[in-house]
N, C-alpha and C positions, 0 to 999 in steps of 0.2 A: 149290242147285245155282247154280255161276258160270259165266259166259261172258266172255272177253276178246274185244273188238272192236277191231281195229286197221285204220287207214287203210293204204293201200298206197304210192303214190308218195311219195317224201319221208321214209318211215318203214321200208320194207323194200326197196324199189328205188328207183334214181334216177328224177327226173321225165322220163317219156318226151318230152313236149314239149321241154324242153331239150336233150336229146341229139339231137332231132331238128333244132332251130334250130342245133346246132353241127355237125352233118353237113352241113346244107343252106346254112350261112351266112347264113340269115334271121333275124335278130336278133328280129324280132317274135314268133317261135315261143316265146320264152322266157318271155312272159307266161303266168303260172298262177294258180292260186287262192290263192297267198301274196300276189299285188298286186290280184286282181279277184274280190271276193266274189261278185259276179253271175254264177253260172255259165253261164245262157243267153246273156247277154251276150258272154263269154268264148268259148263254142263257136261263136255265130255269126262272132263275129271270126276263128277259127280256120279253120272251113270256108271263108270267104271268101277267106282268104289261101293255103289251098290251091288252090281254083281259079284264083285270081290267078296263082299259080306254076305251074300245071300239074301240080299234085303228086296222086297218088292215093292210094289205101288201101296198096297195095303198097309204096310208096314209105316210107311210114312203119313197114311191117311188117319191112321189109328192114333198119332200123336196129335195132328192137327184137330182131330175131333175133341181133344182135351184143352186146347188153346182157346185164349179170348184176345179181343181188341185191347190196345193199351188203354191205361186209365185215362179217362176224358175223351177218347177219340170218337165214340159215337155221338157225345154231346157236341162236340166241335164240328163233325160232319153233318148232323142235323142242322146246326145252326147255318152253316154253308149253304146247305140244300134249300133252306128256307128263302135264300136271297140269291143264288147263283143257280145256274145249270153247273153240275159238278161230274166228273168223269175221272175213273180211277184209271191210270195207265199204268201197267206193272207187267214185270218179266217173270211173273209167276204163271202157274199153269191153272186152267179152269178145274183140273182134278184135283188141285189143292184147296182152291179159293173158298169153294162153296159154303163150307160152314162158317167161315169166318165173315162172308158176304151177308149171310143170313143174320147175324149178330149184328151187323152193321147196318140193317135195314135195306140189303139188297141195292146199293149204289151201282149206277152202269160201270162195267168193269170191261174193259180190253186189255186181254194177256195172250197166252199162248196155250198149246195142247201138246198132252202127252200120249204116245202108244205104248202099248204093253204087249207082250208075246202071250202065246198060250198058257204060259205057267204063273202070268202076273209079274213078270219082271218088267221094268221099263226099258223097252227098247230103243226108243228114239224119242226127239222132242221136235215139233213142228213150230216155228216161229209163224205169227201172224204175218210178219215181215220184218227184216232185219231193221233195227234202229226204230222200232215201231212208235216210241214215246215221240222222237224228233218227227217223224212224218205225221202223227196224229196232229200234233200241235199246228203244224204248217197246214193240214188239211182244214183244220178248224177257222184258222186264219184267212184260208182261202173261202170261206163261206161268210167272210165278214164278222166273225167274232173277234172280241178282244181276249187273249188268254192270258191268265195269270197261273202260274204252276209253282209246285214245291215238291222237292225231294230230299233225298239224303245221300245218294251214293253216285259212284261214277256213271253209270247207267242211266242218270237222271240229268247229266248236264246238258246232253243235246236237247232236251225237253226245255230246260230252263234257258237255255240260249235262244231257242225258237220262240219263247213265249215273249209277250210284251212287257211280263213282269215275271222274274223267276226267284224263288228263295229256298235256301236250306232249312231244314229242320233237323234236330238231331245229328248232325253230321259229326264223321270222326274228323279230327283236327288235319289228318294228312290230306283230306280232300279240300279244306276249305283254304289250306296254304295254297293250293293248285289252282282254285277257283275264287280268288278273293272278291271278284265281282258281283256276287250272290250273297245277300245279306244272310246273316246266320240268326235262327231262332231255336231257343231252347225250352220253348212251351207253346202249346196251343193257343194261349192268350197273345203271346208275342205274335206267333203267325198270322192270328186272326186281325191284328192290328195293323200288320203289314200288309195285307191283302186287302183289307178296307181302304187303306190309304191309296195302295195302287188303283184300285176302283176308281176312286174319285178323281185321281190324277188323269186315267186314261179317259174317262168320260169327259173331262175338261178338255184333252187333248182332241178327242173327237170332233168337239162341239167348236173347237177354236177356227 
């Protein structure tokens, strides 16, 4: 049996923090895992920036409420879900993702949680576990699933390396130069073709 694991932001939906940067006019929020591979360092920076500017969880949720999946994302996801089990592995937070998951037909999502204080400020973030994408893929393989994965950022490379087949979609050139072993896709049609070809190859390997 096969499972497809996908990143969320930059793959199926726009980057939430970039959208928040555009709404607030605070350019520092544009920094993402595409630029900063250390996730703890990145989130500590973000939480400090939120407090510095007096911005609360509701302010972020207000921006997310006006966002939509990327063009073609739902059709792509619906097609995959008609043929594979699909799990979204993301370093976003449940408090962010719900409106967009609803628009995508509520696929299974593994991500993290935020904590807020009495005033509504984000006070902390709780990882489901460190490097959760990598561990999730290995756990699925331990259950005898073949795993095909796709992502776009530094924090996806562990998942791609652990998977039986891993692909980039919409990645920045700076990342693809560091990880040339993962084929690059620039459209959902390309990624679908790569996933289908990997599926056939992995099935043949399993039967050999």
